[in-house]
C-alpha positions as CSV (number, residue, x, y, z in Angstrom):
1,M,113.0,76.8,96.4
2,N,116.7,77.6,95.6
3,E,117.2,80.7,93.5
4,T,119.5,80.6,90.4
5,P,122.8,82.2,91.4
6,L,123.7,85.5,89.7
7,I,126.9,84.7,87.9
8,S,129.1,87.6,86.8
9,L,130.7,86.9,83.4
10,L,133.4,88.6,81.5
11,L,133.3,87.9,77.8
12,V,136.6,88.7,76.0
13,E,136.2,88.4,72.2
14,D,137.5,90.6,69.4
15,E,134.8,89.6,66.8
16,D,132.0,92.2,67.5
17,D,129.0,90.3,66.1
18,F,129.9,87.1,67.9
19,R,130.6,88.9,71.2
20,E,127.4,90.9,71.1
21,T,125.2,87.9,70.2
22,T,126.8,85.8,72.9
23,A,126.4,88.6,75.5
24,R,122.7,89.0,74.7
25,W,122.1,85.3,75.0
26,M,123.9,85.0,78.3
27,A,122.0,88.0,79.7
28,R,118.7,86.5,78.7
29,K,119.8,83.4,80.6
30,G,120.3,85.4,83.8
31,L,124.0,86.0,83.8
32,N,125.5,89.5,84.5
33,V,127.6,90.1,81.5
34,A,130.4,92.6,80.8
35,E,132.1,92.8,77.4
36,A,135.7,93.4,76.4
37,A,136.9,93.6,72.8
38,N,140.6,92.9,73.7
39,A,142.9,91.9,76.6
40,Q,143.6,95.5,77.6
41,E,139.9,96.2,78.1
42,A,139.6,93.0,80.0
43,L,142.4,93.8,82.4
44,A,140.9,97.3,83.0
45,L,137.6,95.7,84.0
46,L,139.3,93.1,86.2
47,E,141.0,95.8,88.2
48,V,137.7,97.3,89.3
49,Q,135.3,94.4,89.3
50,H,135.2,90.8,90.4
51,F,134.1,88.3,87.8
52,D,133.1,84.7,88.6
53,V,133.9,83.4,85.1
54,A,135.8,84.8,82.1
55,V,135.2,83.5,78.6
56,I,138.4,84.4,76.6
57,D,139.0,84.0,72.9
58,M,142.4,82.4,72.3
59,N,143.3,84.3,69.1
60,M,143.1,88.0,69.6
61,P,145.3,90.8,68.1
62,G,147.8,92.3,70.5
63,I,147.8,90.4,73.8
64,S,146.6,86.9,73.1
65,G,144.1,85.0,75.2
66,V,146.9,82.8,76.6
67,E,148.9,85.9,77.7
68,L,145.7,87.3,79.2
69,L,145.2,84.1,81.2
70,H,148.9,84.3,82.3
71,R,148.5,87.9,83.6
72,M,145.2,87.0,85.4
73,K,147.0,84.2,87.2
74,D,150.0,86.4,87.9
75,E,147.7,89.1,89.4
76,N,145.8,86.4,91.5
77,F,142.4,87.3,90.1
78,E,140.0,84.6,91.5
79,T,138.2,84.1,88.2
80,E,137.5,80.8,86.5
81,V,138.6,80.9,82.8
82,I,137.1,79.2,79.8
83,I,139.1,79.4,76.6
84,L,137.5,79.6,73.1
85,T,139.6,78.2,70.3
86,G,139.4,77.3,66.6
87,Q,139.8,73.8,65.2
88,G,143.5,74.2,64.5
89,T,144.6,75.4,68.0
90,I,143.3,72.7,70.3
91,E,146.8,71.9,71.4
92,S,147.2,75.5,72.6
93,A,143.9,75.2,74.5
94,V,145.2,72.1,76.3
95,Q,148.3,74.2,77.2
96,A,146.0,76.9,78.5
97,M,144.3,74.3,80.7
98,K,147.7,73.4,82.2
99,M,148.1,77.1,82.9
100,G,145.0,77.2,85.0
101,A,142.0,77.5,82.6
102,C,139.1,75.3,83.8
103,D,137.6,74.5,80.4
104,Y,137.8,75.2,76.7
105,L,135.4,75.1,73.7
106,T,136.1,74.7,70.0
107,K,134.3,77.0,67.6
108,P,131.6,76.8,66.4
109,F,129.5,75.6,69.4
110,P,125.9,75.9,70.6
111,L,125.5,78.9,73.0
112,G,123.6,76.6,75.3
113,D,126.7,74.5,75.7
114,L,128.7,77.6,76.6
115,E,126.1,78.7,79.1
116,Q,126.2,75.2,80.8
117,R,130.0,75.3,81.0
118,C,129.9,78.8,82.6
119,R,127.6,77.5,85.3
120,L,129.9,74.5,85.9
121,A,132.9,76.9,86.1
122,W,131.0,79.0,88.6
123,E,130.3,75.9,90.7
124,R,133.9,74.9,90.5
125,G,135.0,78.4,91.7
126,R,132.5,78.3,94.6
127,I,133.8,74.9,95.7
128,N,137.4,76.1,95.5
129,K,136.5,79.2,97.6
130,E,134.8,77.1,100.2
131,N,137.8,74.8,100.4
132,R,140.2,77.7,100.9
133,Q,137.9,79.0,103.7
134,L,137.7,75.6,105.3
135,K,141.5,75.2,105.2
136,E,141.8,78.6,106.9
137,V,139.3,77.6,109.6
138,I,141.2,74.4,110.2
139,K,144.4,76.3,110.4
140,R,143.0,78.7,112.9
141,Q,141.6,75.9,115.0
142,Q,144.9,74.0,115.1
143,P,147.5,74.9,117.7
144,R,150.1,77.3,116.2
145,S,153.1,75.2,115.4
146,E,155.8,78.0,115.4
147,M,157.6,79.0,118.5
148,V,159.1,82.4,118.4
149,G,161.6,84.0,120.7
150,E,165.1,85.4,121.0
151,S,165.1,85.9,124.8
152,A,167.6,84.0,126.9
153,S,164.8,81.9,128.4
154,M,163.5,80.9,125.0
155,K,167.0,80.1,123.7
156,E,167.4,77.8,126.6
157,V,164.1,76.1,125.8
158,F,165.2,75.6,122.2
159,R,168.5,74.1,123.4
160,L,166.8,71.7,125.7
161,I,164.3,70.6,123.1
162,E,167.2,69.7,120.8
163,R,168.9,67.7,123.6
164,V,165.8,66.0,125.0
165,A,163.9,65.2,121.8
166,P,166.1,62.3,120.5
167,T,165.8,60.4,123.9
168,N,162.9,58.2,125.1
169,K,162.9,59.9,128.5
170,A,159.7,61.4,129.9
171,V,159.6,65.2,129.9
172,L,158.0,67.6,132.3
173,I,157.1,71.1,130.9
174,Q,156.3,73.8,133.5
175,G,154.9,77.2,133.0
176,E,151.9,79.5,133.4
177,S,148.7,78.9,131.4
178,G,149.0,80.0,127.8
179,T,152.8,80.0,127.7
180,G,152.9,77.4,124.9
181,K,153.5,74.1,126.7
182,E,151.7,72.0,124.1
183,L,153.8,73.7,121.4
184,V,156.9,72.6,123.2
185,A,155.5,69.1,123.6
186,R,154.8,68.9,119.8
187,A,158.3,70.2,119.1
188,V,159.8,67.5,121.2
189,Q,157.8,64.9,119.4
190,R,158.5,66.4,116.0
191,H,162.2,66.2,116.5
192,S,162.2,62.7,118.0
193,H,162.3,59.3,116.2
194,R,158.6,59.0,117.0
195,A,157.7,62.0,114.7
196,D,155.7,59.8,112.3
197,K,153.8,58.1,115.2
198,P,150.7,59.2,117.0
199,F,150.7,62.3,119.2
200,V,147.8,61.9,121.6
201,T,146.7,64.5,124.2
202,I,144.6,64.5,127.3
203,N,143.8,67.5,129.6
204,C,143.3,66.2,133.2
205,A,141.6,69.4,134.2
206,A,139.0,69.0,131.4
207,L,137.6,65.7,132.6
208,P,135.6,64.6,135.7
209,E,137.9,62.7,138.1
210,N,135.9,59.4,137.6
211,L,136.6,59.5,133.8
212,V,140.3,60.2,133.8
213,E,141.3,56.6,134.6
214,S,139.1,55.2,131.9
215,E,140.4,57.7,129.3
216,L,144.0,57.0,130.1
217,F,144.0,53.2,130.8
218,G,140.8,52.0,129.0
219,H,138.1,49.7,130.5
220,Q,136.5,46.4,130.0
221,K,132.9,45.7,129.3
222,G,130.9,45.8,132.5
223,A,133.6,47.6,134.5
224,F,131.1,50.3,135.5
225,T,127.6,51.5,134.6
226,G,127.6,52.5,131.0
227,A,130.7,50.4,130.0
228,T,128.8,48.5,127.3
229,S,132.0,47.4,125.4
230,D,135.7,47.0,125.8
231,N,137.5,50.3,125.2
232,A,141.2,51.0,124.7
233,G,142.6,53.9,126.7
234,L,144.8,56.7,125.3
235,F,148.0,54.9,126.3
236,E,147.0,52.1,123.9
237,V,146.0,54.6,121.2
238,A,149.4,56.3,121.5
239,D,151.3,53.0,121.5
240,G,154.6,53.6,119.6
241,G,154.1,57.4,119.8
242,T,153.7,60.1,122.4
243,L,151.1,60.8,125.0
244,F,150.9,64.5,126.1
245,I,149.3,64.8,129.6
246,D,148.3,68.4,130.1
247,E,147.5,69.8,133.5
248,L,149.3,66.9,135.2
249,G,148.9,68.5,138.6
250,E,145.1,67.8,138.4
251,L,145.7,64.0,138.0
252,P,143.9,62.3,141.0
253,L,146.3,61.1,143.6
254,S,144.8,57.6,143.3
255,L,145.9,57.3,139.7
256,Q,149.4,58.5,140.1
257,P,150.8,55.0,141.0
258,K,149.3,53.6,137.7
259,L,151.1,56.4,135.8
260,L,154.3,55.8,137.6
261,R,154.1,52.1,136.7
262,V,153.7,52.9,133.0
263,L,156.7,55.2,133.2
264,E,158.8,52.5,134.8
265,D,158.0,49.4,132.7
266,G,155.3,50.3,130.2
267,S,152.7,48.1,131.8
268,L,149.0,48.9,132.5
269,R,145.7,47.3,133.2
270,R,142.3,48.5,131.9
271,V,139.7,49.3,134.4
272,G,137.9,46.1,135.3
273,S,140.6,43.9,133.9
274,H,143.2,41.7,135.5
275,K,145.1,41.3,132.2
276,E,148.4,43.2,132.0
277,R,149.2,45.0,128.8
278,R,152.4,46.6,127.7
279,V,152.8,49.8,125.6
280,D,155.7,51.7,124.2
281,V,154.7,55.3,124.8
282,R,156.8,58.3,125.5
283,I,155.1,60.6,128.1
284,I,155.3,64.3,128.0
285,A,153.5,66.1,130.9
286,A,152.8,69.7,131.5
287,T,151.6,71.7,134.5
288,N,151.0,75.3,135.5
289,R,151.2,74.3,139.2
290,D,154.2,74.3,141.5
291,L,154.5,70.5,141.9
292,T,157.2,70.9,144.7
293,E,154.5,72.5,146.8
294,D,152.0,69.8,145.9
295,V,154.6,67.2,146.9
296,K,155.1,68.9,150.3
297,N,151.3,69.1,150.8
298,G,150.8,65.4,149.9
299,A,148.8,66.3,146.7
300,F,151.4,64.8,144.4
301,R,153.6,61.7,144.7
302,E,157.2,62.5,145.4
303,D,158.5,59.4,143.4
304,L,156.4,60.4,140.4
305,Y,157.6,64.0,140.5
306,Y,161.2,63.0,140.6
307,R,160.6,60.4,137.8
308,L,159.3,63.1,135.6
309,N,161.5,66.0,136.6
310,V,164.7,64.4,135.2
311,M,164.0,66.0,131.9
312,S,162.2,69.3,132.6
313,L,161.7,72.5,130.7
314,K,160.4,75.7,132.2
315,L,158.6,78.4,130.1
316,S,158.8,82.0,131.2
317,P,155.7,84.1,131.2
318,L,155.4,86.4,128.2
319,R,155.8,89.5,130.4
320,D,159.3,88.4,131.3
321,R,160.4,87.7,127.7
322,G,161.3,91.3,126.6
323,N,161.4,91.8,122.9
324,D,159.9,88.4,122.2
325,I,156.5,90.1,122.4
326,N,157.5,92.2,119.3
327,L,158.7,89.1,117.5
328,L,155.4,87.3,118.3
329,I,153.4,90.3,116.9
330,D,155.3,90.1,113.6
331,S,154.9,86.4,113.5
332,L,151.1,86.6,114.1
333,L,150.8,89.4,111.5
334,G,152.4,87.5,108.7
335,K,152.8,89.2,105.3
336,D,149.2,90.1,104.7
337,W,148.6,92.3,107.7
338,E,149.9,95.5,109.2
339,I,149.6,97.1,112.6
340,E,149.7,100.8,113.6
341,D,152.4,102.0,115.9
342,D,150.1,102.9,118.7
343,A,148.4,99.5,118.6
344,R,151.8,97.7,118.6
345,A,152.9,99.8,121.6
346,I,149.8,98.8,123.6
347,L,150.5,95.1,122.9
348,Q,154.2,95.5,123.8
349,N,153.4,97.2,127.1
350,Y,150.4,95.0,128.3
351,H,151.2,92.5,131.1
352,W,149.6,89.5,129.3
353,P,148.3,87.3,132.2
354,G,147.1,84.8,129.7
355,N,150.5,84.8,127.9
356,V,151.0,83.8,124.3
357,R,147.6,82.2,124.0
358,Q,145.9,85.4,125.1
359,L,148.0,87.4,122.6
360,A,147.0,85.0,119.8
361,N,143.3,85.3,120.7
362,V,143.6,89.1,120.6
363,F,145.0,88.9,117.1
364,D,142.2,86.5,116.0
365,R,139.7,89.0,117.2
366,A,141.5,92.0,115.7
367,T,141.7,90.4,112.3
368,V,138.0,90.0,112.2
369,L,137.3,93.6,113.2
370,A,140.1,95.3,111.2
371,D,139.6,97.2,107.9
372,D,142.0,97.0,105.0
373,H,144.3,94.4,106.7
374,T,145.6,97.0,109.2
375,I,145.1,96.5,113.0
376,T,144.5,99.7,114.9
377,V,143.9,100.6,118.6
378,D,140.1,100.5,117.9
379,D,140.4,96.8,116.9
380,L,141.9,95.8,120.3
381,P,139.8,94.8,123.3
382,S,139.1,97.6,125.8
383,E,140.6,95.7,128.7
384,I,143.9,95.5,126.8
385,V,143.9,99.2,125.9
386,D,142.9,100.2,129.4
387,G,145.5,97.9,131.0
388,V,148.5,99.8,129.6
389,P,149.9,102.7,131.5
390,E,150.3,105.9,129.6
391,S,154.0,106.2,130.6
392,G,154.8,103.0,128.8
393,M,153.0,104.1,125.7
394,E,154.9,107.3,125.6
395,V,158.2,105.5,125.8
396,R,157.3,103.3,122.9
397,R,156.1,106.3,120.8
398,L,159.5,108.0,121.4
399,T,161.3,104.8,120.5
400,A,159.3,104.5,117.3
401,T,159.9,108.1,116.1
402,K,163.7,108.4,116.2
403,T,165.2,110.8,113.8
404,D,166.6,107.9,111.9
405,S,163.2,107.2,110.5
406,S,163.4,109.6,107.6
407,R,166.7,108.0,106.5
408,L,165.1,104.6,106.7
409,D,162.1,105.8,104.7
410,E,164.4,107.0,101.9
411,I,166.2,103.6,101.8
412,E,162.8,101.8,101.6
413,K,161.6,104.1,98.9
414,T,164.8,103.6,96.8
415,H,164.5,99.8,97.2
416,I,160.9,99.8,96.1
417,V,161.8,101.8,93.0
418,E,164.6,99.4,92.1
419,I,162.4,96.4,92.4
420,L,159.7,97.9,90.3
421,Q,162.1,98.8,87.6
422,R,163.6,95.3,87.7
423,E,160.1,93.8,87.3
424,N,159.2,96.3,84.5
425,G,156.5,98.0,86.7
426,N,154.5,94.8,87.4
427,K,153.2,95.4,90.9
428,A,152.2,91.8,91.6
429,R,155.7,90.5,90.8
430,A,157.3,93.4,92.7
431,A,155.2,92.6,95.8
432,R,156.4,89.0,95.7
433,A,160.0,90.1,95.3
434,L,159.6,92.4,98.3
435,G,157.9,89.7,100.3
436,I,154.8,91.8,101.0
437,H,151.1,91.7,100.0
438,R,150.1,93.7,96.9
439,R,147.8,95.8,99.0
440,K,150.7,96.8,101.2
441,L,152.8,97.7,98.1
442,Y,150.0,100.0,96.9
443,R,149.9,101.8,100.3
444,L,153.7,102.3,100.1
445,L,153.4,103.6,96.6
446,E,150.8,106.1,97.9
447,R,153.0,107.0,100.9
448,Y,156.1,107.7,98.8
449,D,154.1,109.3,95.9
450,L,155.3,106.7,93.4
451,H,152.1,106.3,91.4
452,K,153.7,107.2,88.1
453,P,153.4,105.6,84.6
454,D,156.7,103.8,85.0
455,T,155.4,102.0,88.1
456,A,151.9,101.1,86.7
457,D,150.6,97.5,86.5
458,S,151.4,95.8,83.3
C-alpha cells in the first residue's frame, strides 16, 4: 500500500483569519504547512527550507504576489507556485502563469479544491525533477561532444577535421584507447554535408568474430542457424550517412575484402544472398593498433590500409599534450564545480594510461563523492593519488602559489564588489553576471569578508 506523500507547503497570505484557517485545514489533511504573512517572511523561509508548493496571494501590501513569484524564479527556488486572486484580477493571474506559476484559484473557493490543486502541483514538481534527473543521466551516458585542447597536436587535429569533413573520403583515426577517437569521428560527421543523416557505430572488438559480418553487411533468412528473418546490416542502416568502425584492427582478415569493396564502389551482399546492393556511406575507421605492423605481419590487408590511410588523423596520448590536461579539467568542472589546488596538481601530474576517457571517468566518480560541489584529493581514486610522484606535486604547488596571487585576489574582490553594486546586491543576478554558480559566489563572499548589508540578497 502506497503511503500519502508528505508535501511541504508555504502559505503566503496577509489576511490572518483566512491564512490560519487554511493552514489548519491543510495540516489536518496531512500537509506540512508553514505560514508567511507577507513576501519578506516568505523569502526568509525559502532561504532556509525547501517547499514543494507555495500558495501565494496575488494582492499583498508591499511586495506583491507577482513580484514574490518573480524573485522565486530569479533565485531558482524549485517550488511549484499556486496564485490566489480576486474576481477582478484574473488577467494578472494569467500573467503569473506565464511567469511560471503552475495554477491559480479565484477567491472564494472550497478548501478541498485548494488541497487537490496542491497535490497536483506536487505531482507536477516531482515529474519535472525526474525529467531533469533523466536528462542528466542521458547526458552522462552520451559521449562528451566537446574536444578541448590548445597543444600543437590538437591544433593539427582541428585543422585536419576542418579540411577532411567536407569531403566524402574515408577517414582513419589512430590513437591509444581513450584518446577521443569517436569524438573526432562525430566532429567530422557534424561538419560534413551528412550532418543530418545517420551516424552509426560498430566496435569490432566488442563482437564475436562470427557476428561481425552479419552486423556489418546483414543476412538473409536461413543464412545460418538462428537467422529466422531477413536483416539489414549497419551499412544499409547508415545509407546516406556515416558508419564509424571502431577498433578496425580487430576486423577479421576474411571480411577485409568486403569492406574494401564497399569503399571502392559502395556495393555489398548480405550473408546468404547473391543479390548485390549499393549504399552511399562514408566510412570513418579508428584503431589503437599499429596497422603498419599488422600489414607486415599479414594480419591486415595492405590495399585496405592504403585505401583508408589517405585521410588519416593521429591523436596524441593525454600525457603528451601538456597544458591540455588543465583545460580538460576546467571543461569537465563546468561552472557548478570547483577543485582544490592539490587535487588539480595530482590530475595534472598523473600519466593517464587511459587518456581522456579515464580522466572523464575519474571526474564522474569524484562528483558523486564530493561535498559542496568541490573536488578534493579525498575524492580521487587511490591509484591516481599514489601514481603521482611527490616531486611533481611540489612543482605544481610552487607554481600555484606565486607572489602574484595576492594581487589577483584583490582584482577578483574588486570585480565582485562592482558586479554586486551594479546588480543592487542581488546575489543570483550577480552570480549569473560573473558566470559562476551562486554557491561559489557565497564562498567568495566569505573568503573576502564581503557579507555586508549592501551585498545581501534582495
